[in-house]
C-alpha positions as CSV (number, residue, x, y, z in Angstrom):
1,X,-24.0,21.1,17.3
2,X,-25.2,17.6,16.3
3,X,-25.9,19.0,12.8
4,X,-22.3,20.5,12.5
5,X,-20.9,17.2,13.7
6,X,-22.9,15.2,11.1
7,X,-21.8,17.7,8.3
8,X,-18.2,17.5,9.2
9,X,-18.3,13.7,9.5
10,X,-20.0,13.5,6.1
11,X,-17.3,15.5,4.5
12,X,-14.6,13.4,6.1
13,X,-16.5,10.3,5.1
14,X,-16.7,11.3,1.4
15,X,-13.0,12.4,1.3
16,X,-11.7,9.2,2.9
17,X,-14.0,7.0,0.7
18,X,-12.6,8.6,-2.4
19,X,-9.1,7.9,-1.2
20,X,-9.9,4.3,-0.2
21,X,-11.9,3.4,-3.3
22,X,-9.2,5.0,-5.5
23,X,-6.5,3.1,-3.8
24,X,-8.6,-0.1,-4.0
25,X,-9.1,0.4,-7.7
26,X,-5.4,1.0,-8.3
27,X,-4.4,-2.1,-6.3
28,X,-7.0,-4.2,-8.1
29,X,-5.5,-3.1,-11.4
30,X,-2.0,-4.0,-10.2
31,X,-3.3,-7.3,-8.8
32,X,-4.8,-8.3,-12.2
33,X,-1.6,-7.2,-14.0
34,X,0.5,-9.2,-11.5
35,X,-1.8,-12.2,-11.9
36,X,-1.3,-12.1,-15.6
37,X,2.4,-11.9,-15.2
38,X,2.6,-14.8,-12.8
39,X,0.6,-17.0,-15.2
40,X,3.2,-16.5,-17.8
41,X,6.7,-18.0,-17.7
42,X,9.9,-16.1,-16.4
43,X,10.6,-14.8,-19.9
44,X,7.5,-12.7,-19.9
45,X,8.1,-9.0,-20.8
46,X,6.3,-5.7,-20.2
47,X,6.8,-2.0,-20.4
48,X,8.1,0.1,-17.5
49,X,8.7,3.8,-16.9
50,X,12.0,4.7,-15.3
51,X,12.5,7.9,-13.3
52,X,16.0,9.2,-13.4
53,X,18.0,12.1,-12.0
54,X,21.4,13.4,-13.2
55,X,24.4,12.7,-11.1
56,X,25.9,15.9,-9.6
57,X,29.2,15.5,-11.3
58,X,27.5,15.2,-14.7
59,X,24.9,18.0,-14.5
60,X,26.8,20.4,-16.7
61,X,27.4,18.0,-19.5
62,X,23.9,16.5,-19.9
63,X,21.7,17.2,-23.0
64,X,18.7,19.5,-22.6
65,X,15.8,20.2,-24.9
66,X,14.1,23.5,-25.7
67,X,10.6,24.0,-24.2
68,X,8.7,27.1,-25.5
69,X,6.0,28.7,-23.4
70,X,3.3,29.6,-25.9
71,X,2.0,32.4,-23.7
72,X,5.1,34.6,-23.7
73,X,7.5,32.7,-26.1
74,X,10.0,32.2,-23.3
75,X,12.3,29.2,-23.9
76,X,13.1,26.9,-21.1
77,X,15.6,24.0,-21.1
78,X,14.0,20.7,-20.3
79,X,16.1,17.9,-18.8
80,X,14.9,14.3,-19.4
81,X,13.8,12.6,-16.1
82,X,11.5,9.8,-17.2
83,X,11.4,7.4,-20.1
84,X,9.6,4.2,-21.2
85,X,11.5,1.0,-21.7
86,X,10.8,-2.7,-22.3
87,X,11.9,-5.5,-20.0
88,X,12.3,-8.8,-21.8
89,X,13.1,-11.0,-18.8
90,X,12.3,-10.6,-15.1
91,X,13.0,-13.1,-12.3
92,X,9.9,-15.0,-11.4
93,X,10.7,-14.6,-7.7
94,X,10.2,-10.8,-8.0
95,X,7.0,-11.3,-9.9
96,X,5.6,-13.5,-7.1
97,X,6.7,-11.1,-4.4
98,X,5.0,-8.2,-6.1
99,X,1.9,-10.3,-6.7
100,X,1.8,-11.3,-3.0
101,X,2.3,-7.6,-1.9
102,X,-0.5,-6.4,-4.1
103,X,-2.8,-9.2,-2.8
104,X,-2.1,-8.1,0.8
105,X,-2.6,-4.4,-0.1
106,X,-5.9,-5.3,-1.8
107,X,-7.1,-7.3,1.2
108,X,-6.1,-4.5,3.6
109,X,-8.0,-1.9,1.5
110,X,-11.1,-4.1,1.8
111,X,-10.7,-4.4,5.6
112,X,-10.2,-0.6,5.9
113,X,-13.4,0.1,3.9
114,X,-15.4,-2.4,5.9
115,X,-14.4,-1.1,9.3
116,X,-14.6,2.5,8.2
117,X,-18.3,1.9,7.2
118,X,-18.9,0.2,10.4
119,X,-17.6,3.1,12.5
120,X,-19.6,5.7,10.5
121,X,-22.7,3.6,10.8
122,X,-22.3,3.3,14.6
123,X,-21.7,7.1,14.9
124,X,-24.7,7.8,12.7
125,X,-26.9,5.7,15.0
126,X,-25.7,7.8,18.0
127,X,-23.5,5.0,19.4
128,X,-20.3,7.1,19.5
129,X,-19.1,6.2,23.0
130,X,-19.2,2.4,22.5
131,X,-16.3,0.1,23.0
132,X,-16.9,-1.6,19.7
133,X,-15.9,1.7,18.0
134,X,-12.4,1.3,19.6
135,X,-12.1,-2.0,17.8
136,X,-13.2,-0.5,14.5
137,X,-10.8,2.4,14.7
138,X,-7.9,0.2,15.8
139,X,-8.3,-2.2,12.9
140,X,-8.9,0.8,10.5
141,X,-5.7,2.5,11.7
142,X,-3.4,-0.5,11.6
143,X,-4.8,-1.6,8.2
144,X,-4.0,1.8,6.7
145,X,-0.5,1.8,8.2
146,X,0.1,-1.8,6.9
147,X,-1.1,-0.8,3.5
148,X,1.5,1.9,3.4
149,X,4.3,-0.5,4.5
150,X,3.3,-3.0,1.8
151,X,3.3,-0.3,-0.9
152,X,6.9,0.5,0.1
153,X,7.7,-3.2,-0.2
154,X,6.1,-3.4,-3.6
155,X,8.0,-0.3,-4.9
156,X,11.3,-1.5,-3.4
157,X,10.9,-4.9,-5.2
158,X,10.2,-2.9,-8.5
159,X,13.2,-0.7,-7.8
160,X,15.5,-3.7,-7.0
161,X,14.4,-5.3,-10.3
162,X,15.1,-2.2,-12.4
163,X,18.5,-1.5,-10.8
164,X,19.5,-5.1,-11.5
165,X,18.8,-4.6,-15.2
166,X,19.7,-1.0,-15.9
167,X,22.6,1.3,-15.1
168,X,23.4,4.7,-16.7
169,X,26.7,6.6,-16.7
170,X,25.3,10.1,-16.1
171,X,22.0,9.3,-14.3
172,X,20.8,7.6,-11.1
173,X,17.6,5.6,-11.1
174,X,15.1,7.0,-8.6
175,X,13.1,4.9,-6.1
176,X,9.4,5.1,-7.1
177,X,8.3,7.0,-4.1
178,X,6.0,9.2,-6.1
179,X,3.6,6.3,-6.5
180,X,3.3,5.8,-2.7
181,X,0.4,7.6,-1.1
182,X,1.4,9.4,2.2
183,X,-2.3,9.9,3.0
184,X,-2.4,6.4,4.3
185,X,-0.1,6.8,7.3
186,X,-1.7,10.1,8.1
187,X,-5.2,8.6,7.9
188,X,-4.0,5.6,9.9
189,X,-2.4,7.6,12.7
190,X,-5.4,9.9,12.7
191,X,-7.7,6.9,13.2
192,X,-5.6,5.7,16.1
193,X,-5.5,9.2,17.6
194,X,-9.3,9.4,17.4
195,X,-9.5,6.0,19.0
196,X,-7.4,7.2,21.9
197,X,-9.5,10.3,22.4
198,X,-12.7,8.2,22.2
199,X,-11.3,5.7,24.8
200,X,-10.7,8.6,27.2
201,X,-14.3,9.8,26.5
202,X,-15.7,6.3,27.2
203,X,-13.7,6.0,30.4
204,X,-15.0,9.4,31.6
205,X,-18.6,8.5,30.7
206,X,-18.3,5.2,32.7
207,X,-16.8,7.1,35.7
208,X,-19.7,9.6,35.5
209,X,-22.3,6.8,35.4
210,X,-20.7,5.1,38.5
211,X,-20.7,8.4,40.4
212,X,-24.4,9.0,39.6
């Protein structure tokens, strides 16, 4: 039973670490990019990718492009949904807000990794039903949830910047939700759920010791 528990925990450990380190690396990249932008003046420019969707009233009149399947020569019609553009000027206020958001996300990722390692280390030492683990899981859970919220803030600022600079007759600009990881709230809520279960286990253990 203990071996199965260790194996399962190790698999979860590897999966969550890949997620946390991947998110940390992405946030670090955005942090460096944001830092470079803040160091420049408000006329700094950079490339962005816009995701767009056709408006319902314009769907039948939009241009499409042929896309040939090389396996069976079937031709599909491709509708444009993303393109690269160049922003010449962006408000310095938005740059600073994005920079602060990335800084907070980066810090929260570091906190999540530290307390996740602490919890795994305690469990590996056989100290599962310890009250310190409740603290580790609480901080881990809320850190992941906060990371998710700040990612939404970061993407909203980007969306607000883009919509203030671009408007298209037949297309709507999409909010960049595809770059938001929904594993974070799931992992965060899971950590808080495990904490609650562990708290019940600790309480039952203490009652059993008092009875004995």
